[in-house]
C-alpha positions in Angstrom: -0.1 0.0 0.1 2.6 2.3 -1.1 1.6 5.9 -2.0 3.3 8.3 -4.4 2.7 11.0 -1.6 5.7 12.1 0.4 3.9 15.0 2.6 2.4 13.9 5.8 4.0 13.1 9.0 5.5 9.7 10.0 3.3 7.6 12.4 6.2 5.2 13.1 7.9 2.6 11.4 6.9 -1.1 11.3 8.0 -4.4 9.7 6.4 -4.8 6.2 3.8 -7.0 7.4 2.5 -4.9 10.5 3.2 -1.6 8.2 0.6 -3.2 5.6 -2.0 -4.3 8.3 -1.7 -0.8 10.2 -2.6 1.0 6.8 -5.6 -1.2 6.1 -6.9 -0.8 9.4 -6.5 2.9 9.6 -8.1 3.5 6.1 -10.8 1.2 7.0 -11.2 3.6 10.2 -11.3 6.7 7.8 -7.8 8.2 8.3 -5.8 8.0 5.1 -2.7 6.4 5.8 0.1 5.3 3.1 3.7 3.8 3.6 7.1 5.2 2.2 8.3 3.4 -0.9 11.9 2.9 0.7 12.7 1.2 4.0 14.5 3.1 6.8 18.0 2.5 7.6 16.8 -0.5 9.9 15.0 -2.2 7.1 11.5 -1.0 8.4 8.7 0.6 6.7 7.6 4.1 7.8 3.8 4.6 7.8 2.8 8.1 7.3 -0.5 10.0 8.0 -1.8 13.7 6.8 -0.5 16.5 9.3 -2.9 16.9 12.0 -4.1 13.5 12.3 -1.2 11.6 13.8 -3.1 12.0 17.4 -6.3 10.5 15.8 -4.2 7.8 14.0 -2.5 6.8 17.2 -5.8 6.6 19.1 -7.4 4.4 16.3 -4.4 2.5 16.3 -4.3 1.7 19.8 -7.8 0.9 20.1 -8.0 -1.3 17.2 -4.5 -3.3 17.9 -6.8 -6.8 18.2 -7.8 -5.9 14.2 -4.2 -5.3 13.4 -3.3 -8.7 14.9 -6.0 -10.4 13.0 -5.0 -8.6 9.7 -1.1 -9.8 10.4 -2.3 -13.3 11.1 -4.8 -13.3 7.8 -1.7 -12.0 5.5 0.0 -14.8 3.7 3.2 -15.6 5.1 6.3 -14.5 3.0 7.9 -17.1 1.5 11.3 -18.5 3.3 14.3 -17.8 1.4 16.4 -20.4 0.0 18.8 -22.3 2.4 16.8 -21.0 5.6 14.1 -23.3 5.6 15.3 -26.2 8.1 19.0 -25.0 8.5 20.4 -23.9 11.7 19.9 -20.2 12.6 22.7 -17.9 12.0 22.9 -14.7 14.4 25.0 -11.6 13.5 26.5 -10.9 16.9 27.2 -7.2 15.7 23.3 -6.7 14.8 21.4 -5.0 17.7 18.2 -6.2 16.4 19.2 -9.7 16.0 18.5 -11.8 19.0 16.9 -11.4 22.5 16.2 -8.0 23.7 18.8 -6.5 25.5 17.0 -5.6 28.3 16.2 -9.2 28.9 19.8 -10.0 28.6 20.7 -7.4 31.1 18.4 -8.7 33.4 20.2 -12.5 32.7 23.5 -11.2 33.5 22.2 -9.7 36.7 20.3 -12.7 38.3 23.1 -13.6 40.6 23.7 -10.0 41.9 19.7 -9.9 42.1 19.8 -13.0 44.4 22.5 -11.9 46.7 20.9 -8.6 47.3 17.2 -9.5 47.6 17.5 -12.8 49.3 19.1 -11.2 52.5 17.1 -7.9 52.2 13.9 -10.0 52.4 15.1 -11.8 55.6 16.2 -8.7 57.1 13.0 -6.8 56.2 10.9 -9.8 57.7 13.1 -10.4 60.6 14.2 -6.8 61.4 11.8 -5.7 64.0 12.6 -9.0 65.9 16.5 -8.5 65.7 18.6 -6.3 68.1 20.1 -3.4 66.6 23.7 -4.6 66.5 22.5 -7.8 64.3 20.8 -5.6 61.9 24.0 -3.7 61.6 26.0 -6.8 61.1 23.2 -8.1 58.6 23.8 -4.6 56.7 27.5 -5.0 56.5 27.3 -8.7 55.2 25.0 -7.4 52.5 26.9 -5.0 51.5 30.1 -7.2 51.5 28.3 -9.8 49.3 27.3 -7.3 46.7 30.8 -5.9 46.6 32.2 -9.2 46.2 29.9 -10.2 43.3 30.5 -6.9 41.6 34.3 -7.3 42.0 34.1 -11.0 40.7 32.0 -10.0 37.7 34.4 -7.2 36.9 37.5 -9.3 37.2 36.0 -12.1 34.7 35.1 -9.6 32.0 
């Protein structure tokens, strides 16, 4: 659903199938929308709407997400490229868009640190009112030392 129009404001960019679905759903809602002919630098397709209708298009898109998902599911699947049907998946380590989300990778890397901090903190929080002051100070020092040791070990291993 490309358009020769170049004016308008960018709604956002999507992969090709999602862009097709968004344009179709917005057109059914009465908001003219079109795609840029060329993909952006990330290979995504920019969807544009007329100036002044971006907020209305965003509202419509938000309220019709199920229609967009149905439209994507109904679209024919792109043909698999030759050599990729059953072969192993090769990931490019330099491509930031290839692989798991970066946030989840960071959480996975921090799992030991989170356990070292949260488990004793939970114990001290629950038992805190029943512990004498000197024992609470010792528990705090132990937690800080454990966190420091984990951070030091992680930095040394890199």
